N, C-alpha and C positions, 0 to 999 in steps of 0.2 A: 497385276500379272506382269512378270518380267518380259521385256521386249528384246528380241535378238537384234544384233547389229548386222545390217546387210553387208555382205562381203565387199561390195564395191565401195563402201564408205570407210573401211578400216584404214586404208592408206591415208585418206584425207584427214581422218581423226588423229592419226599419229603425227602427221605433218603440222596440224594446227595445235596439237598439245605440246610438242617439244619447245616452241618458243616461249611458252608460258611457264615452263618448269624452271626451277632454280638452276643456274649454271653449275656444272660439276664442281663440287668442293670436296675437300678431303678431311674435314674435321671429324667425320664419323667413321673413318676407316680404321680397321681393327687389327690388321696383321702386324703393324708396327706401332709402338707407342707414340712416335713422332715421325713426321714426314718433312724434315728440314729441306731436303733437296727439292721436293715438290713445291714447298713454300717459296724457294728461290726461283724455281722455274716459272711460277705463275704470279710472282710478287715483284718487288722493286728491282731485283737483279736482272730480270730478263730484258732482252732486246728483240724488237720485231725487225725482220729483214724482208724486203719487198720481193725477193725472188732471185732468179738466176740459177744456173746449173750447180754452182758451188758457193760456199761462203768464203770470202777472201778479206783479209785484213792486212794492211800495210804496217810493217814493224821496222823501226829504226834499230838496227842491231849493233851499230858502231858509230864512231864519230871521227872527225878529222884527226889525223896523226901528224900533221905538218905544222902545227902551231909552233912559233918560235919567238924568242926575244929579238927585237930589232933596234938598231941605233939610228942616229941621224944620217940620212943619205945612204943608208944600207939598202941593198937590193936583195930580193929573193923571188924565186919563181913560183907562180901560182900552180896549184895542183888540183886535179879533179879526182875525187874518190867516190866510191859507191857505199852508201850508208844503209840502203833499204833492202828489205826482203819481204816477200809476200807469204803470209801464213794462209794456207787454204784448208778447207774442210768440206767434206761432202755433206749433203742433206741425209738425214736418217728419218725413218718413219716408225711411229708407234701407233698401233691401232687395236681395236677390239670391236665387238658387235653384240647385239642382243636381238632376239626375235619374238614376235607375237603371233600366235595362231588363234584365229577367232573360234576355232572348233573346240579349243580347250574348255573344259567344263566351267572353269571360273569366269570365262568371258561372257557366258550367256546370262548375265544378270544386269545388263544395261550399261550405258556409257560410263557411268561413274566408276564401275568396277574395272573397266578397261584403263581408265586414267590411273587408278591405283597400281595396276600391273605394270604400266609403262614406268611409273616411278620406281618400283621395286627392281625391275630388270635394268633400268638405266643406272640406278645406284650401284648395282652389282657390277655392271660394266665399268663404271668409273673407278670402283674399288680395285678391280684388276689392273686398270691402266695406271693407277697411282702406285701400286706395288711394283709394276714393271718399270716405271720411271724412277722410283726411289732406288731400286736395285741396280739401275744403270749407272748410279753414282760411282759404284765400285766395279763396273764391268772390266774384267781383266782382258788384256790384249789377246790372250790365247782363245778367249771365248767370244770375242766380238766378231760378228759376221759382217758382210758387206752392207746389210741394212741396219745394223745395230748402231746406236749412238755411242760416241766416245765417252768413256768414264774419266774420273779424276786421275787414275794411274797413267793415262795416256800423256798427261801434261805434268803431273807431279810424281816423278819417278823415284823409286827407292834407291838407297845407297847400295853399292856393290861390295863394300868391305868396310870395316869399322873406321869411322871418321866423321867429319862434318865439313860442309862447304857446298859450293855450287857444283855438285857432282851428278845431279839428276839429269842424265842425257836422254837415252831412248828407253821406252818401256821395258820392264823386266817382270817376269813372273816365275817364282821359284828358281831363280838363277838362270833362267833362259831369257835371252834378249829377243825382242820382236821388232823387226824393221831397222832402218838406219836413219830415218827422219821422223820428225814430229811436225805435223801439219805442213809437210813438204820442205821443211828447213832442217838441214843436217847440223846437229849440235856438237859434232866432233867428239863422239864418244863411242868406243867399241863395246862398252857395257861390261867388260871383264874385270873392272875394278877401278877405284878412284885414281890409282897411279897410271892407268892407261889413258886418262884424259889429258892429252897433250896441251901444254901451256902455250900453244902457238897463237899467232895473231889471227884475227878474222880475215878470211879470204872470201873470194866469190863463191866458194863451194861450202866452206865450213863456217859456222857461226857459234863461237865459243860462249857467247852470252845467252844463247838460247837453251838455258839449263835452269832447273829449279834447285833450291837449297834442300839438302837432306842430311840427316845425322842419325847415328845409331852405333851400337856396339859397346864394348867395354870402355869405360871412361866417359861415355856420352849418354846412353840410355839402354837399359837391359830389360825394359818392361816394368820396372819399378819406379814409381813417382817419388823421387827423393831429391836431396839438394843437388845431386849431379844432374838429374833430369831437368830440374828447374833452371840450372845454369845453362844447359844446352838449349832450352827453350828461349831463355833470355837472349842468347847470342843470335838464334834464328830470328827472334822478334826484331832485333836491330838490323840484322843483315838484309832482311827482305823489306825493310822500310815500314813495318807496322807502326802505328801511332796510337798511344794511349789516349782515350777521350779526355778532353779537358773537363767536361761535365758528363755525367751519365746520361743526361738528356740527349747528348749527341748521338747515342746509339739508336734513338728513335727518330732522328731527323733524317729523312730520306735525301735531303740535299747535302748532307755532310758525308764525305767519303768514308769516314770512320765507321759509319753504320753498315758498311759492306765488308768489314773485316770480320772473319769468322774463324773460330777454333772448334774443330769437331773431333770427337773421340768416342770409342766404345764404352761399355759400361765399366770396365775395370779402371782405366785411367780417370774417368769422371768421378768415381767413388773415392779413389785415392787422393785426387785433388781436393775433394770436399773434406776429407779427413785432415789434410794438411791445413786447410783454411780454418777449420774448427779448432785445431790445436793451437793456432796462433804462433807457429814456430818463428822465433825471433831471427833465426838464421836465414829465413826466406824473405825477411823484410816485408814489403807491401806487394811483392810480386804475385803471390797467391792470397786471395782474400775472399770474403763473403760480402755481397752487396745486393740488396733487393731480393733476398732469398736465392741468389745465384752465386756460383763459384766463378770468380773472374781471375784472369791472368793479365796483369798490367791494365786492368779495366775492361778487357774484352771477355765476355762470357764464354765459358767452356761448355759447349753444347753437346748433349748426348745424341749420337746418331746410331739408332738401333741396327741399321743395315751393316755397320762395321763389325757387329758381334758375329755375324754369319760368315764373314770372309775368312779365308784360311791362308792367304798369301803372306800377310805380315802379322806379327804378334803385337797387339795393343798399339796400333799406330795412332799418332796425334797429327792431325792436319791443321795447318795454319794457312788459310786461303784468303786471298784478296779478290773479292767479287767485283771490284772495279775493273779488273783485268782478266777475270775468269768468269764466264757467265753463259747461261743458256741463250741460244738464238732460236726464235720460232719464225717459221715462214709465214708472212702475213697472209691471212685468209685461211690458215690451217691450224688454228688454235682450238684443238678438240672439235673439229668440224664434224657435224652429224649429217649422214646421208640416209634418209629413209628410202627403201627400195622394195617394191613388190617383187616377190620371188618367182622366177620362171617356173611354170607348171605347178605352182602352189598358190592358187588364187586366194587362199585364206590366210596366207603367211606374209607378214611384212618384217623385213630385217632392217635394223638401223646400224649402220657402220660408223664408227667414231675414229677419226684419223687425225694425227698431229704430225707435222713435218718440222723437225728441229735437230739441233745438235749442240754440243758443248764447245765453246771457243775460248782460246786463251791468247792474249796479246802481249803478255809479259810474264814469262815463267820465273823470272828472278824475284817476283813478288809472292811466290808460293813456296811452301815448305812442308816436309813430312819428316817426322821423327818416329823411329820404330826400332824394335829390338833387332839386333843382328848378332849372330854367334857363329 
C-alpha cells in the first residue's frame, strides 16, 4: 500500500534531494540545436568574481606620445600622461523557479515518485534558464532592461555605412544609436556613420581605441559568402590579431589562447562556407577548408549559432570573437544557486528558486569583429 508523505517532511526531502541531483547541464535542451553561449558561460571562458556592487576592469587605452630620439648630452623634459581607463559593468540577474505540491495526485505514491517529479521540474526549469541565457547573447540595446545582461552587440557594434575598419563605437539597432559610452568609456563616436568618427587623439574624455572592427556593404559583404567576403574576413582576421592554430590540437588545449578564438554565424553563412570548402575553390587558397568534419577559416572552426537565425537587426552577421578579452563573469556563490522555500500560507507547497548573478565583460574591443550586410 502506498504511503503518503507527511507535509512537514516535504521541504526536508527537497533540500536533501537537490545536492544529489546532477548539476544543471544543457546537453538535452531542445529549443536550439546548439547552445555555444551557454557552453562558454559554464565552460573555460567564464571567470568568477568575488563580488562588489559593480564589475570593473582596468584598461590601458593609449600609450606615451613623448618618445623621441636623443643624442649625446641632449636634454628633454619628462612628461606625465594618463594611459588608463576603467571599464565598469553592473551585475545582472537571471532566474527561474519550479514548485512541488504534495497534494498533487502523482505525489501520493511514495518518496521515489517525489524524487522523479523533482528531476522533471528541475530539468524544465534549467531548460528555460538555458534558453534565456543563450538568447541574451544577442540582446539588443533597445530591449535590455536594467536587470538584463549585456549582449554581444553592446561591445561588438555594427557598421554605420559601407566600409571596414575600427568603426564600432556605441551600440546601434536598426539605425538608432543607444547611449554615448560602452562600459562607462566614451569611444568618440556619434554613431551617424564611419565618417563621423573623428581621428582625434585620445583625451581624458574620449578613447578612440575603445572600438571594435566592423565591415559590410558593397565591396565588402552583402550577405553572400564569396571571394569578396572571404577577403573582408581575412582583413578582419589580421586586424583584430586572430592567430591560426599551429596544430589543430591547440583548439582543444585550454592553456592555449587560440582555443578561445571563435567564429559564429547563422545557418546561411555556415552552409555557404561549407559549400566553398567542399568546392575546393583555388581562388580562396587555404582560407576556407574542411578539417575534422568542420568548416574552418584559417584553422578556426566556423560555428553555427542558432540564436542568430532569430535576430532581425543584422542580415547574416559573422562574428569573430576573442574570448580571451570578452567573457562572462559570474558572481561567486551565485552559479545557478538553488533556494528551496516553503511557501507562505501553502503548507503543502515548496518552491525552488534558481538564481544566477552574472554579466558579459569586454576588456579589449579591438580584438572583436562583426561582418554583416549593409545596404
